[in-house]
N, C-alpha and C positions, 0 to 999 in steps of 0.2 A: 083180188084180181078183177080187172074190168074186162068182161068178155068181149064187148064191142071194140075195145082198143086194138084187138089183134085179129079182127075180121080181114079176110082176103089177104092173108100173109103167105109166107113161103111154105106153109105146112100142107100143101096139096099133095106132096109126094108121100108115098108109102114107105120110103126108105129112110133110115136113120143115118146120122153122120158117120157112125162107125161102120155101117154097111157100105156107104159110099167109099170109105177108105179101104175096104176089103175087096172091092171089085177087082177083077183081073186086069192086069196092065196091058195096054194096047201094044206097047213096044218095050224093048229093053231100056230105051232112053227114058220112058215114062217111069219105069221101076227105079232107075238110077236117080232121077230127079226127086222122086218121092223119098228115097232113102236120104238124100242130101237135105231135103226140106223138112223132114219129119223125123222125130225121134220120140220114143215112148218115154214118159216121165211119170213117176209117182207123185201124188199130191205133196208129200213131204219134200221131195226134190224140188218141185216148183216153188214151194214156200221158201226153201233155202236159197233158191236162185233170186227170188224177190228180196230176201233179206240182204243178200250180197249187193244187189243193185241199188236198193232204195231205203234200207233201214236207217241209215244216218239222217237222210233228208226227212223221212216220214216220222221218225221219232221226235224230231224238232217240231213238226206239225202237230203231233200229239194224237190221241185217240179221237177226240172230237173233230179235229180238222180232217183227219184221214177218213173218218166215217162220212163226213160231208162229201168228200171226193168220191167215195164209193156210191153214195146216193146219187150224185150227179151222173156217174157212169151208168148206173141202173136206168136213169132217165134216158140217157143216150141210147142204151140198148133197146128200151121201149120204142123210141123213135125209129131205130133201125129195123125193128120187127115189123113196122108198118110198111116198109119199102120192099124193094126187090133186089137190092144191091147185096149180093152174097158176101163179097169181100168186106164191106162195111159192117155187116152183121157179125162176121167172124172176128173182126177187130174189136167190136164192142163186147162180145163175149169174153175175149182175151183180156180186155181192160177191166171188166167186172171181176174176173178171176184174179187178176194181178192186185187190184185194190183190196179185195177180200183177204188175200194172202198177206198183204202189207199190214192191214188192220189186225189180223191175227198175230203177226209178228210183234207189233207194238203192244198188244194185249197179252203177250206171252202164251198164246194158245197154239197147240200143235194141231193143225187142221186135220191131218191124216188120222191121228189118234182120236180126235173128237168125232170125226165122221164114222170111223169103224166102231167106236164105242156105241154110238147112237144107232147106226144103220147096219152094222155087221151081221146081225141076226135077222135081217129083213126089216119089215115095217116096224117101227118102234112101238106101235099100238097093238097090232095083231100078231107080230112076229112071223109073218108069212111073206114069201116071195113067189109070185107077185102079191101085193097087198090085197087082202080080202075084206078090208073095212068097207062098210057101206058108204057109198058116195054121197056127199052133201054138196049142194050147189053153192053154199055160202062159205 
């Protein structure tokens, strides 16, 4: 990772995205809008949704072509991280997640199972949560 690439970005806040989502609602209307616009989804459900929407098209593109699209989206996410447009940033995170799920579908990888197998017991190296491994700058 290039540390200077992400200087002066949106990370000045001490709150995480999930903390923002859990803030009290100002009005009943805010709560209703949030329910309509947001639903919880497991990784496997998201991967299944991407399969339904894109598998036919992405399987024709193949692993290599789909991987290239994922890399392009990661580049777009990097650019969005340099700016201050929260909506653009959210869209790029969603695009990266969608392309990762599509690639996993083509490669016949269950993302939820893979993630839980590797990270379900904490850090894969030290097995701690939070990770207790010594920090390396490289």
